[in-house]
C-alpha positions in Angstrom: 8.4 -17.0 3.8 4.7 -18.0 4.3 2.5 -18.7 7.3 3.3 -22.4 7.0 7.0 -21.9 6.7 8.0 -19.4 9.4 11.6 -18.5 10.2 12.9 -20.8 12.9 13.2 -19.4 16.4 16.5 -19.6 18.2 16.6 -22.6 20.5 17.1 -20.4 23.6 13.8 -18.6 22.9 11.6 -21.6 23.3 10.2 -23.0 26.5 8.6 -26.4 26.9 5.0 -27.1 27.8 5.8 -27.8 31.4 7.2 -24.2 31.8 4.1 -22.7 30.2 1.8 -24.8 32.3 3.2 -23.1 35.4 1.7 -19.8 34.3 -1.9 -19.4 35.6 -3.8 -17.2 33.1 -7.4 -16.3 34.2 -10.2 -14.0 33.2 -10.6 -11.0 35.4 -13.1 -8.1 35.4 -12.0 -4.7 36.3 -14.3 -3.3 39.1 -12.4 -0.1 40.0 -9.5 1.8 38.5 -7.5 4.9 39.4 -4.2 6.5 38.4 -1.2 5.9 40.7 -0.2 9.3 42.2 3.1 10.6 40.8 3.1 8.2 37.8 2.4 8.9 34.2 2.1 5.2 33.3 0.6 3.3 36.2 -3.1 2.6 37.0 -4.2 0.7 40.1 -6.9 -1.8 39.3 -9.3 -3.8 41.5 -10.2 -7.0 39.6 -12.7 -9.7 40.3 -11.3 -13.2 39.6 -14.6 -15.0 40.3 -15.2 -14.6 44.0 -11.7 -13.2 44.7 -10.8 -9.5 44.5 -7.2 -8.5 43.8 -5.3 -5.2 43.4 -3.1 -5.1 40.3 -1.0 -2.3 39.0 -0.6 -1.9 35.2 1.4 0.4 33.0 -1.4 1.3 30.8 -2.3 4.9 31.8 -0.9 6.5 28.6 -3.3 4.3 26.6 -6.5 4.1 28.8 -8.4 6.5 31.0 -9.0 4.8 34.4 -12.7 5.3 34.3 -13.0 3.7 30.9 -11.5 0.5 32.2 -14.2 -0.4 34.7 -16.3 -3.3 33.5 -13.7 -4.6 31.0 -12.8 -8.3 31.1 -9.1 -8.9 30.7 -6.5 -11.6 30.7 -4.5 -11.8 33.9 -1.4 -13.7 35.0 -2.8 -14.8 38.4 0.1 -16.6 40.0 2.9 -14.0 40.1 4.5 -13.2 43.4 3.4 -9.8 44.7 5.5 -6.8 43.6 5.5 -3.1 44.6 5.3 -0.5 41.9 5.7 3.1 43.1 4.9 1.9 46.6 1.6 0.2 45.5 1.3 -3.6 45.8 0.4 -5.5 42.7 -0.9 -9.1 42.8 -0.9 -10.2 39.2 -0.1 -8.9 35.7 -2.5 -7.6 33.1 -1.7 -8.9 29.6 -1.5 -6.4 26.8 0.1 -6.0 23.4 2.2 -3.0 22.5 1.2 -1.3 19.2 3.3 1.8 18.3 4.2 2.2 21.9 0.6 2.1 23.1 -0.9 -0.7 25.3 -3.8 -2.7 23.8 -5.4 -4.9 26.5 -6.1 -8.6 25.8 -9.9 -8.9 26.1 -12.5 -11.3 25.0 -15.0 -11.3 22.0 -17.6 -13.3 23.9 -18.9 -13.2 27.5 -16.5 -15.4 29.7 -17.1 -15.9 33.4 -14.6 -14.2 35.7 -12.0 -16.6 37.1 -12.1 -18.9 34.1 -8.7 -20.4 33.4 -7.2 -19.4 30.0 -5.4 -22.2 28.2 
């Protein structure tokens, strides 16, 4: 099997472009971060979305020290309904890959303005 001849995905695994278009991905910059009390995995983040500040909770504490996150630009799902994690409200979702059980944040290799839509 080569890159140009991938294994077909099951029909139930695919979404159409209209479903994907409903997800609002935006560039956010972390302005503050702290561990969530009583949790091994959660970090509370304040992120700048280009003139709008939001609080987001992410399960990345086993991979990142809170103080090392400040200043990073990340990819954020910006149009999720708020959720409470360990009693802390989260208003978005940080995108990350999982490599050997460790979170690896989706970041950018060039300077991108906060709030920029990701397509």
